[in-house]
PASEBA-1860 file (N, C-alpha, C; in nm, 3 decimals):
! residues 204
1> MRNLLSFR> -1.471/-7.651/1.653/-1.517/-7.617/1.539/-1.627/-7.493/1.506 ~ -1.759/-7.539/1.576/-1.854/-7.451/1.541/-1.793/-7.316/1.614 ~ -1.709/-7.291/1.716/-1.665/-7.168/1.728/-1.585/-7.111/1.646 ~ -1.528/-7.163/1.569/-1.435/-7.149/1.455/-1.536/-7.085/1.357 ~ -1.603/-7.168/1.289/-1.713/-7.115/1.192/-1.782/-6.965/1.213 ~ -1.819/-6.970/1.328/-1.869/-6.853/1.420/-1.792/-6.713/1.356 ~ -1.651/-6.748/1.421/-1.583/-6.638/1.350/-1.518/-6.579/1.256 ~ -1.561/-6.700/1.164/-1.524/-6.675/1.043/-1.656/-6.576/0.965
9> KKAFTLAE> -1.751/-6.644/1.020/-1.925/-6.541/0.958/-1.890/-6.438/1.004 ~ -1.809/-6.378/1.122/-1.801/-6.229/1.167/-1.753/-6.130/1.131 ~ -1.621/-6.210/1.065/-1.505/-6.136/1.051/-1.513/-6.079/0.937 ~ -1.441/-5.957/0.861/-1.458/-5.902/0.736/-1.372/-5.961/0.632 ~ -1.413/-5.997/0.477/-1.300/-6.039/0.422/-1.232/-5.904/0.344 ~ -1.110/-5.983/0.274/-1.022/-5.870/0.230/-1.081/-5.761/0.154 ~ -1.148/-5.785/0.060/-1.259/-5.766/-0.050/-1.327/-5.664/-0.013 ~ -1.407/-5.664/0.126/-1.477/-5.588/0.212/-1.423/-5.478/0.272
17> VLVVVAIA> -1.267/-5.496/0.330/-1.175/-5.405/0.373/-1.163/-5.316/0.273 ~ -1.094/-5.365/0.159/-1.105/-5.288/0.047/-1.161/-5.183/-0.017 ~ -1.308/-5.214/0.000/-1.416/-5.116/-0.077/-1.445/-5.067/0.058 ~ -1.450/-5.047/0.167/-1.453/-4.955/0.267/-1.335/-4.843/0.296 ~ -1.226/-4.910/0.239/-1.127/-4.810/0.277/-1.145/-4.710/0.153 ~ -1.196/-4.743/0.036/-1.187/-4.675/-0.088/-1.282/-4.613/-0.074 ~ -1.404/-4.597/-0.049/-1.541/-4.544/-0.025/-1.465/-4.424/0.105 ~ -1.407/-4.444/0.202/-1.361/-4.329/0.311/-1.264/-4.296/0.216
25> GIITVTGI> -1.157/-4.331/0.122/-1.084/-4.234/0.063/-1.176/-4.123/-0.013 ~ -1.269/-4.156/-0.114/-1.339/-4.081/-0.150/-1.426/-3.982/-0.107 ~ -1.490/-4.022/0.015/-1.541/-3.898/0.094/-1.453/-3.844/0.151 ~ -1.351/-3.877/0.165/-1.223/-3.814/0.229/-1.166/-3.688/0.124 ~ -1.133/-3.717/0.007/-1.103/-3.634/-0.095/-1.221/-3.520/-0.129 ~ -1.327/-3.579/-0.141/-1.437/-3.510/-0.172/-1.470/-3.403/-0.060 ~ -1.412/-3.393/0.094/-1.440/-3.312/0.141/-1.292/-3.250/0.167 ~ -1.202/-3.280/0.140/-1.091/-3.199/0.143/-1.077/-3.092/0.041
33> IPLMYTVR> -1.125/-3.135/-0.097/-1.106/-3.037/-0.193/-1.155/-2.919/-0.173 ~ -1.280/-2.884/-0.152/-1.342/-2.762/-0.103/-1.284/-2.690/-0.010 ~ -1.276/-2.756/0.099/-1.191/-2.730/0.196/-1.045/-2.682/0.178 ~ -0.985/-2.708/0.082/-0.860/-2.666/0.029/-0.865/-2.499/-0.039 ~ -1.007/-2.511/-0.146/-1.017/-2.411/-0.169/-1.081/-2.319/-0.105 ~ -1.163/-2.307/-0.020/-1.198/-2.205/0.102/-1.119/-2.131/0.164 ~ -0.969/-2.264/0.226/-0.865/-2.184/0.289/-0.780/-2.089/0.207 ~ -0.768/-2.139/0.063/-0.688/-2.055/-0.025/-0.749/-1.918/-0.037
41> ALENARDS> -0.943/-1.946/-0.063/-0.998/-1.826/-0.095/-0.994/-1.728/0.046 ~ -0.970/-1.787/0.143/-0.952/-1.707/0.255/-0.830/-1.608/0.309 ~ -0.710/-1.697/0.249/-0.616/-1.635/0.223/-0.575/-1.506/0.143 ~ -0.619/-1.531/0.012/-0.608/-1.453/-0.072/-0.692/-1.318/-0.027 ~ -0.809/-1.344/0.058/-0.897/-1.237/0.103/-0.840/-1.171/0.164 ~ -0.763/-1.231/0.284/-0.674/-1.162/0.414/-0.588/-1.098/0.363 ~ -0.477/-1.126/0.258/-0.404/-1.034/0.150/-0.432/-0.929/0.083 ~ -0.529/-0.970/0.048/-0.620/-0.813/-0.021/-0.680/-0.744/0.100
49> FSADNRER> -0.726/-0.747/0.229/-0.764/-0.699/0.326/-0.640/-0.607/0.351 ~ -0.540/-0.712/0.387/-0.401/-0.666/0.453/-0.352/-0.533/0.373 ~ -0.371/-0.547/0.219/-0.315/-0.472/0.149/-0.397/-0.332/0.153 ~ -0.515/-0.359/0.157/-0.581/-0.251/0.138/-0.604/-0.150/0.257 ~ -0.569/-0.202/0.369/-0.546/-0.121/0.490/-0.391/-0.059/0.518 ~ -0.358/-0.101/0.413/-0.193/-0.059/0.435/-0.229/0.092/0.323 ~ -0.279/0.060/0.247/-0.299/0.169/0.148/-0.359/0.271/0.217 ~ -0.484/0.232/0.260/-0.594/0.354/0.340/-0.479/0.398/0.466
57> SAVDRMMT> -0.446/0.369/0.526/-0.280/0.390/0.627/-0.183/0.522/0.550 ~ -0.189/0.480/0.430/-0.080/0.562/0.367/-0.154/0.681/0.383 ~ -0.289/0.666/0.243/-0.367/0.799/0.257/-0.399/0.857/0.364 ~ -0.434/0.821/0.455/-0.465/0.861/0.569/-0.383/0.953/0.638 ~ -0.238/0.925/0.640/-0.122/0.957/0.665/-0.076/1.114/0.592 ~ -0.111/1.097/0.462/-0.095/1.231/0.379/-0.216/1.343/0.422 ~ -0.350/1.282/0.431/-0.447/1.370/0.497/-0.419/1.414/0.598 ~ -0.358/1.356/0.719/-0.313/1.425/0.862/-0.200/1.504/0.784
65> DMRGLVRI> -0.101/1.511/0.694/-0.024/1.603/0.687/-0.087/1.722/0.618 ~ -0.212/1.675/0.489/-0.271/1.804/0.426/-0.354/1.889/0.563 ~ -0.403/1.832/0.653/-0.508/1.923/0.732/-0.408/1.975/0.858 ~ -0.266/1.957/0.862/-0.172/2.028/0.940/-0.096/2.140/0.812 ~ -0.163/2.147/0.722/-0.116/2.244/0.657/-0.057/2.414/0.701 ~ 0.022/2.424/0.681/0.086/2.588/0.689/0.083/2.682/0.596 ~ -0.033/2.787/0.595/-0.030/2.876/0.534/0.035/3.010/0.506 ~ 0.055/3.015/0.625/0.131/3.160/0.674/0.274/3.146/0.665
73> NASAPFRI> 0.319/3.265/0.534/0.446/3.273/0.518/0.494/3.156/0.396 ~ 0.376/3.096/0.345/0.424/2.994/0.246/0.307/3.043/0.111 ~ 0.389/3.050/0.022/0.312/3.120/-0.084/0.261/2.985/-0.185 ~ 0.317/2.843/-0.166/0.242/2.716/-0.210/0.296/2.608/-0.115 ~ 0.221/2.637/-0.031/0.225/2.475/0.073/0.174/2.372/0.028 ~ 0.079/2.390/-0.124/0.089/2.208/-0.155/0.141/2.222/-0.297 ~ 0.224/2.112/-0.343/0.276/2.112/-0.470/0.282/1.961/-0.502 ~ 0.252/1.936/-0.603/0.271/1.809/-0.707/0.406/1.844/-0.783
81> MRDDKLEG> 0.503/1.744/-0.799/0.612/1.765/-0.866/0.617/1.637/-0.978 ~ 0.601/1.670/-1.090/0.584/1.561/-1.198/0.751/1.503/-1.177 ~ 0.731/1.395/-1.229/0.896/1.307/-1.265/1.016/1.331/-1.344 ~ 0.931/1.391/-1.423/1.047/1.469/-1.529/1.137/1.600/-1.463 ~ 1.071/1.653/-1.356/1.150/1.800/-1.312/1.256/1.703/-1.219 ~ 1.212/1.574/-1.132/1.321/1.522/-1.067/1.397/1.409/-1.083 ~ 1.328/1.349/-1.222/1.446/1.295/-1.328/1.406/1.144/-1.212 ~ 1.283/1.100/-1.189/1.281/1.004/-1.106/1.135/0.904/-1.165
89> DADYLMLW> 1.095/0.819/-1.094/1.031/0.718/-1.118/0.880/0.744/-1.140 ~ 0.829/0.860/-1.051/0.726/0.878/-0.980/0.712/1.033/-0.973 ~ 0.590/1.089/-0.957/0.553/1.190/-0.876/0.577/1.235/-0.742 ~ 0.607/1.341/-0.697/0.628/1.348/-0.547/0.542/1.476/-0.516 ~ 0.487/1.448/-0.381/0.345/1.554/-0.339/0.431/1.612/-0.236 ~ 0.477/1.682/-0.245/0.504/1.831/-0.123/0.423/1.928/-0.032 ~ 0.411/1.905/0.092/0.366/1.993/0.199/0.433/2.020/0.276 ~ 0.376/2.188/0.301/0.433/2.241/0.425/0.339/2.234/0.535
97> TSTPALGM> 0.371/2.187/0.627/0.291/2.114/0.722/0.337/2.177/0.867 ~ 0.233/2.165/0.951/0.299/2.154/1.113/0.354/2.010/1.157 ~ 0.283/1.920/1.117/0.237/1.733/1.121/0.430/1.728/1.195 ~ 0.547/1.791/1.136/0.660/1.738/1.217/0.707/1.750/1.355 ~ 0.599/1.844/1.420/0.615/1.863/1.522/0.572/1.745/1.635 ~ 0.493/1.683/1.588/0.422/1.574/1.638/0.542/1.488/1.660 ~ 0.628/1.443/1.613/0.747/1.380/1.624/0.836/1.445/1.701 ~ 0.850/1.542/1.774/0.948/1.652/1.831/1.058/1.734/1.731
105> APMGSVVY> 1.017/1.759/1.590/1.084/1.840/1.480/1.014/1.924/1.451 ~ 1.090/2.076/1.412/1.037/2.135/1.406/0.919/2.156/1.289 ~ 0.815/2.252/1.239/0.734/2.241/1.137/0.856/2.252/1.007 ~ 0.831/2.176/0.907/0.852/2.163/0.783/0.762/2.091/0.678 ~ 0.869/2.088/0.570/0.788/2.003/0.441/0.795/1.863/0.493 ~ 0.714/1.793/0.384/0.700/1.663/0.413/0.644/1.626/0.266 ~ 0.754/1.535/0.226/0.720/1.485/0.126/0.715/1.348/0.088 ~ 0.597/1.283/-0.020/0.566/1.179/-0.062/0.620/1.115/-0.192
113> GVPERTVL> 0.682/1.013/-0.206/0.709/0.967/-0.295/0.776/0.836/-0.331 ~ 0.831/0.782/-0.464/0.898/0.666/-0.476/1.026/0.722/-0.495 ~ 1.146/0.674/-0.457/1.254/0.684/-0.453/1.328/0.681/-0.609 ~ 1.394/0.769/-0.659/1.450/0.746/-0.791/1.527/0.621/-0.772 ~ 1.547/0.523/-0.876/1.664/0.402/-0.855/1.775/0.428/-0.925 ~ 1.870/0.430/-0.845/2.005/0.470/-0.922/2.086/0.343/-0.863 ~ 2.247/0.364/-0.845/2.366/0.233/-0.860/2.345/0.232/-0.703 ~ 2.362/0.356/-0.645/2.374/0.382/-0.498/2.265/0.326/-0.410
121> SSQIDAGL> 2.146/0.370/-0.470/2.005/0.340/-0.398/1.920/0.173/-0.461 ~ 2.035/0.098/-0.501/1.988/0.020/-0.571/1.942/-0.104/-0.453 ~ 1.972/-0.066/-0.339/1.929/-0.130/-0.215/1.848/-0.128/-0.159 ~ 1.753/-0.007/-0.187/1.627/0.058/-0.139/1.527/-0.025/-0.161 ~ 1.403/-0.077/-0.097/1.316/-0.193/-0.126/1.216/-0.044/-0.201 ~ 1.177/-0.137/-0.289/1.032/-0.055/-0.372/0.915/-0.016/-0.271 ~ 0.874/0.082/-0.296/0.760/0.124/-0.190/0.762/0.308/-0.241 ~ 0.655/0.312/-0.126/0.629/0.486/-0.133/0.662/0.521/-0.007
129> YRWVLSGD> 0.752/0.621/-0.022/0.841/0.671/0.122/0.793/0.824/0.176 ~ 0.833/0.822/0.272/0.807/0.977/0.335/0.914/1.039/0.381 ~ 0.961/1.150/0.333/1.039/1.259/0.386/0.977/1.337/0.496 ~ 1.087/1.364/0.580/1.048/1.510/0.639/1.188/1.605/0.642 ~ 1.162/1.745/0.595/1.242/1.820/0.560/1.203/1.937/0.683 ~ 1.254/1.939/0.780/1.259/2.050/0.915/1.307/2.145/0.811 ~ 1.330/2.299/0.903/1.367/2.387/0.902/1.314/2.504/0.754 ~ 1.362/2.560/0.674/1.303/2.641/0.597/1.305/2.620/0.444
137> KQPDVILK> 1.287/2.460/0.422/1.271/2.415/0.315/1.125/2.379/0.266 ~ 1.090/2.494/0.203/0.941/2.494/0.165/0.912/2.414/0.057 ~ 0.843/2.377/0.019/0.794/2.311/-0.136/0.854/2.334/-0.277 ~ 0.847/2.446/-0.267/0.862/2.572/-0.364/1.020/2.572/-0.386 ~ 1.102/2.537/-0.321/1.259/2.506/-0.297/1.316/2.394/-0.284 ~ 1.215/2.275/-0.320/1.309/2.189/-0.290/1.344/2.106/-0.403 ~ 1.464/2.053/-0.395/1.539/2.006/-0.505/1.548/1.831/-0.523 ~ 1.591/1.774/-0.633/1.622/1.642/-0.626/1.727/1.611/-0.548
145> DDLRPEEA> 1.831/1.667/-0.487/1.934/1.654/-0.397/1.907/1.659/-0.223 ~ 1.760/1.728/-0.199/1.739/1.693/-0.091/1.657/1.591/-0.058 ~ 1.598/1.508/-0.152/1.514/1.387/-0.120/1.638/1.244/-0.125 ~ 1.709/1.212/-0.033/1.806/1.116/-0.041/1.701/0.974/0.020 ~ 1.701/0.880/-0.036/1.639/0.765/0.011/1.680/0.689/0.145 ~ 1.793/0.728/0.173/1.831/0.686/0.283/1.774/0.764/0.393 ~ 1.734/0.892/0.374/1.664/0.956/0.471/1.529/0.928/0.511 ~ 1.444/0.890/0.437/1.311/0.797/0.416/1.255/0.752/0.487
153> RMILPGVV> 1.118/0.729/0.492/1.112/0.643/0.573/0.976/0.587/0.503 ~ 1.001/0.392/0.464/0.875/0.341/0.383/0.742/0.367/0.501 ~ 0.640/0.404/0.406/0.500/0.402/0.468/0.396/0.265/0.375 ~ 0.442/0.242/0.250/0.363/0.153/0.151/0.475/0.087/0.078 ~ 0.493/-0.049/0.153/0.566/-0.126/0.003/0.529/-0.197/-0.084 ~ 0.639/-0.212/-0.226/0.584/-0.281/-0.315/0.544/-0.173/-0.435 ~ 0.531/-0.051/-0.420/0.491/0.081/-0.503/0.587/0.070/-0.615 ~ 0.577/0.046/-0.678/0.695/0.088/-0.780/0.712/0.242/-0.855
161> GVTFQALQ> 0.591/0.265/-0.840/0.524/0.432/-0.932/0.409/0.471/-0.838 ~ 0.386/0.635/-0.827/0.296/0.684/-0.761/0.266/0.787/-0.834 ~ 0.114/0.851/-0.849/0.064/0.949/-0.929/0.002/1.043/-0.839 ~ 0.008/1.169/-0.837/-0.064/1.271/-0.749/-0.122/1.354/-0.848 ~ -0.276/1.401/-0.834/-0.354/1.485/-0.880/-0.406/1.553/-0.789 ~ -0.444/1.700/-0.829/-0.499/1.757/-0.757/-0.678/1.822/-0.849 ~ -0.757/1.863/-0.763/-0.879/1.909/-0.824/-0.859/2.076/-0.840 ~ -0.854/2.150/-0.946/-0.887/2.281/-0.974/-1.005/2.284/-1.033
169> GSDWEDDY> -1.141/2.345/-0.961/-1.246/2.353/-1.004/-1.305/2.242/-1.093 ~ -1.290/2.174/-1.201/-1.364/2.071/-1.233/-1.258/1.981/-1.332 ~ -1.124/2.033/-1.282/-1.001/1.929/-1.335/-0.913/1.852/-1.268 ~ -0.852/1.807/-1.305/-0.743/1.761/-1.197/-0.620/1.748/-1.283 ~ -0.545/1.839/-1.186/-0.384/1.886/-1.271/-0.286/1.754/-1.180 ~ -0.208/1.750/-1.293/-0.081/1.690/-1.315/0.016/1.748/-1.215 ~ 0.036/1.842/-1.209/0.149/1.965/-1.209/0.099/2.086/-1.125 ~ 0.096/2.120/-1.036/0.050/2.203/-0.902/0.118/2.260/-0.792
177> SGQLPGAF> 0.087/2.356/-0.820/0.160/2.432/-0.701/0.072/2.561/-0.649 ~ 0.086/2.539/-0.487/-0.043/2.667/-0.470/-0.083/2.643/-0.302 ~ -0.220/2.665/-0.296/-0.253/2.645/-0.167/-0.354/2.484/-0.150 ~ -0.402/2.466/-0.090/-0.490/2.319/-0.071/-0.605/2.352/-0.186 ~ -0.581/2.244/-0.214/-0.697/2.215/-0.375/-0.821/2.112/-0.328 ~ -0.934/2.143/-0.358/-1.040/2.097/-0.336/-1.039/1.970/-0.303 ~ -0.943/1.859/-0.390/-0.963/1.752/-0.372/-0.771/1.674/-0.425 ~ -0.756/1.549/-0.378/-0.640/1.490/-0.400/-0.692/1.352/-0.462
185> RVTFDYGS> -0.593/1.322/-0.567/-0.625/1.215/-0.607/-0.480/1.136/-0.620 ~ -0.470/1.042/-0.560/-0.317/0.931/-0.571/-0.377/0.804/-0.628 ~ -0.251/0.758/-0.724/-0.263/0.620/-0.792/-0.153/0.570/-0.742 ~ -0.168/0.425/-0.703/-0.048/0.366/-0.669/0.026/0.226/-0.775 ~ 0.122/0.238/-0.797/0.129/0.164/-0.942/0.245/0.050/-0.856 ~ 0.170/-0.101/-0.868/0.214/-0.185/-0.839/0.297/-0.274/-0.944 ~ 0.325/-0.216/-1.061/0.360/-0.273/-1.165/0.286/-0.388/-1.281 ~ 0.177/-0.442/-1.178/0.082/-0.563/-1.222/-0.037/-0.479/-1.219
193> KDITYERS> -0.059/-0.385/-1.138/-0.226/-0.315/-1.134/-0.158/-0.202/-1.050 ~ -0.261/-0.137/-1.074/-0.285/0.078/-1.029/-0.418/0.012/-0.934 ~ -0.392/0.107/-0.841/-0.524/0.131/-0.741/-0.501/0.252/-0.720 ~ -0.630/0.338/-0.692/-0.669/0.474/-0.704/-0.729/0.523/-0.612 ~ -0.653/0.641/-0.498/-0.795/0.686/-0.388/-0.818/0.814/-0.426 ~ -0.927/0.862/-0.407/-0.948/0.985/-0.407/-1.005/1.048/-0.269 ~ -0.985/1.179/-0.219/-1.017/1.241/-0.095/-1.028/1.377/-0.141 ~ -1.154/1.470/-0.047/-1.187/1.563/-0.077/-1.110/1.619/0.049
201> LPQL> -1.058/1.725/0.033/-0.967/1.829/0.155/-1.076/1.913/0.221 ~ -1.030/1.938/0.299/-1.116/2.038/0.392/-1.046/2.223/0.351 ~ -1.146/2.265/0.310/-1.130/2.422/0.278/-1.098/2.507/0.397 ~ -1.036/2.499/0.457/-0.995/2.619/0.637/-0.982/2.756/0.551
END
C-alpha cells in the first residue's frame, strides 16, 4: 500500500501533462513562425540574386560582342532598330562583330531582341534572344525576315520587351545607326517590372 501511494505521488496528473504539452506547443510555434519567414526571405533573396545574375550575364554577353565590333568595311557596325520598323514587340540591337568566330562561324552580325509574337511562333518562350547572322548581312541591311525565332538562342528568360538606347554626346538616342557610341542602355521589361542597365563602351 505504501509503495502504491509512493508511486502515485511521483506520477503526473493528466492536467499537468496537458499544461506541459500546451506550453511546448506555444514554444514550438513561437520558434517556427520566425523560421518560416526567414526561409521565405532567403528564398526570395536567392531568386532575386539568380535573376540579377542572369541579367548581368546577358549584358556581359552584349558587351563581349561590342568589344569585338568590326569597323572595317562597315558604315554602321552598331545599330538600334525601333520596334515600329520591324513590327515586333521590342527594340533590336544589331552588331557587326568578330565574336561569331569564337563559335567557329564566320564574322557576321549578332542581333539581340524579343522575337515577334505571331501565330507560327506562339510556342516560342518569352525571353531575350540572340541571333547570329554570319556572312555579309551587316546591321544596315538586316530585315525582319532574317530574324526567325527558331534560329535564335534565348539568353534571358521571362523578358516580354526590351529597349536599347545609345549615348550620343549628352543625349540618349532611341534610334541609332553608326559607330560604337559612348555608352549604351538596356531596359528589360518583365511585364510587371522594368530593370535598366547602363554600360560605358570602350572607344578603340
